[in-house]
VOGU-3710 file (C-alpha; in Angstrom, 3 decimals, decimal comma):
1> mlgarweeid> -57,111/-90,783/12,457  -60,475/-88,988/12,872  -61,623/-89,568/9,451  -60,538/-93,014/9,173  -62,772/-95,622/7,456  -62,761/-99,346/8,123  -61,900/-100,056/4,599  -58,750/-98,194/5,052  -57,552/-100,533/7,920  -55,865/-103,852/6,824
11> fqtkvwtvpp> -55,930/-106,070/10,003  -53,759/-108,730/8,229  -50,779/-106,455/7,478  -51,597/-104,085/10,346  -51,591/-100,953/8,144  -53,859/-98,093/7,907  -53,747/-96,445/4,439  -54,709/-92,908/4,291  -55,916/-92,005/0,960  -54,434/-89,113/-1,020
21> ermkggrahr> -57,445/-86,819/-0,783  -56,944/-86,759/2,948  -53,331/-85,971/3,042  -51,798/-82,479/2,728  -49,180/-83,795/0,123  -51,902/-85,428/-1,984  -50,109/-88,938/-1,745  -51,430/-92,005/0,084  -49,766/-92,545/3,345  -49,313/-95,931/4,860
31> vplseraiai> -49,392/-96,019/8,689  -47,952/-99,146/10,612  -50,262/-99,964/13,366  -48,638/-101,170/16,649  -50,043/-104,194/18,483  -51,936/-101,937/20,908  -53,510/-99,959/18,130  -54,623/-103,205/16,548  -56,147/-104,443/19,656  -58,119/-101,223/20,186
41> lvelheayis> -59,151/-101,298/16,547  -60,418/-104,985/16,715  -62,404/-104,135/19,723  -64,005/-100,986/18,094  -64,662/-103,087/14,945  -66,715/-105,724/16,958  -69,075/-102,821/17,615  -69,125/-101,659/14,051  -71,913/-99,155/13,589  -70,544/-96,998/10,917
51> dfvflglkhg> -67,877/-96,928/7,915  -66,016/-94,512/10,182  -63,891/-95,867/12,698  -64,424/-93,035/14,930  -68,037/-91,898/14,716  -69,205/-88,365/15,582  -72,435/-87,224/17,290  -74,136/-86,563/13,826  -75,260/-90,042/12,433  -72,987/-91,115/9,610
61> rplyntafea> -70,368/-88,406/10,074  -66,751/-88,873/11,319  -65,742/-87,442/14,737  -64,868/-83,673/14,173  -61,270/-82,656/14,275  -61,843/-80,383/17,259  -63,190/-83,166/19,398  -59,945/-84,074/20,803  -59,109/-80,433/21,515  -62,570/-80,300/23,395
71> vlrrakvdvt> -61,651/-83,369/25,628  -58,190/-81,686/26,235  -59,939/-78,402/27,335  -62,527/-80,227/29,653  -59,579/-82,082/31,234  -58,029/-78,670/31,931  -54,752/-79,756/30,192  -52,760/-76,923/28,850  -51,529/-78,833/25,734  -52,506/-78,716/21,832
81> trgfrssfrd> -53,101/-81,571/19,554  -50,080/-80,386/17,535  -48,063/-80,848/20,643  -48,595/-84,582/20,423  -46,840/-84,631/17,123  -44,161/-82,460/18,416  -43,820/-84,858/21,478  -43,343/-87,749/19,280  -40,656/-85,953/17,100  -38,770/-84,836/20,280
91> wagdhtafar> -38,858/-88,349/21,738  -37,694/-89,947/18,656  -34,880/-87,472/18,054  -33,614/-87,340/21,602  -34,329/-90,811/22,833  -33,985/-93,319/19,840  -31,529/-94,137/17,331  -34,137/-94,188/14,511  -32,896/-92,535/11,297  -34,178/-88,892/10,975
101> dvveaalaha> -35,799/-89,910/7,493  -37,762/-92,484/9,039  -39,046/-90,250/11,876  -39,990/-87,735/9,255  -41,769/-90,441/7,092  -43,838/-91,458/10,059  -44,875/-87,862/10,495  -45,825/-87,729/6,698  -43,269/-84,931/6,176  -42,316/-84,442/2,529
111> ienqteaayr> -38,739/-84,513/1,533  -38,005/-80,870/0,583  -34,794/-81,589/-1,497  -36,245/-82,467/-4,741  -33,264/-84,544/-5,850  -33,374/-86,487/-2,618  -37,135/-87,129/-2,962  -36,578/-88,228/-6,644  -34,523/-91,024/-5,446  -36,234/-91,848/-2,079
121> rsdalekrrk> -39,051/-93,984/-3,503  -39,692/-96,244/-0,489  -41,745/-95,115/2,433  -39,548/-97,318/4,992  -42,783/-99,023/6,183  -40,936/-101,826/8,215  -38,666/-99,338/9,805  -41,411/-97,131/10,723  -43,307/-100,387/12,076  -40,447/-100,866/14,531
131> lmaawatyca> -40,513/-97,022/15,448  -44,282/-97,097/16,055  -43,936/-100,186/18,253  -41,157/-98,303/20,353  -43,468/-95,264/20,482  -46,425/-97,454/21,833  -44,176/-99,007/24,346  -43,058/-95,655/25,623  -46,460/-94,105/25,684  -47,729/-97,112/27,652
141> sapkeetrsk> -44,816/-97,010/30,251  -45,095/-95,009/33,654  -43,079/-91,900/33,809  -39,624/-92,179/35,527  -39,590/-90,813/39,053  -37,379/-87,794/38,169  -39,845/-86,574/35,476  -43,245/-87,574/37,401  -43,833/-84,143/38,803  -43,669/-82,591/35,453
151> vtplrpmt> -46,168/-85,004/33,678  -49,818/-84,089/33,333  -51,752/-87,305/33,286  -54,466/-87,714/30,852  -55,703/-90,884/32,698  -55,127/-92,010/36,233  -51,712/-93,279/36,809  -51,280/-96,633/38,462
//
């Protein structure tokens, strides 16, 4: 979301549309936004100072893609930004009943089988909306007691 522009966010439909030129596959990608994501974006939008949702240190430029990695290093957390995508994939596959193709679409992964890709024209937006709402709920929940010792908090736990 680092390069996101306000014009890409549709607050009514709660969808962020990433334009083709910023996607590996060269196709636009619609991202359903959870209620929490919308609440954060509304608050950011009230302080609108740039066309970019996340403004970098250089005036008029988006936040660099290494900014998040720098925050993790400063916090002395031994994780990578790719690990967040992997964690989402593991959670969705191991702890939910969402279909594999819905989870893969949420990650903007292309369908490798050309025949299947030719027939699969929908981006399953409403199913992905439910998936992202479940992910937001999971991320906001406190870790279970049996896993608490294995969790590295990125913010103070209450």
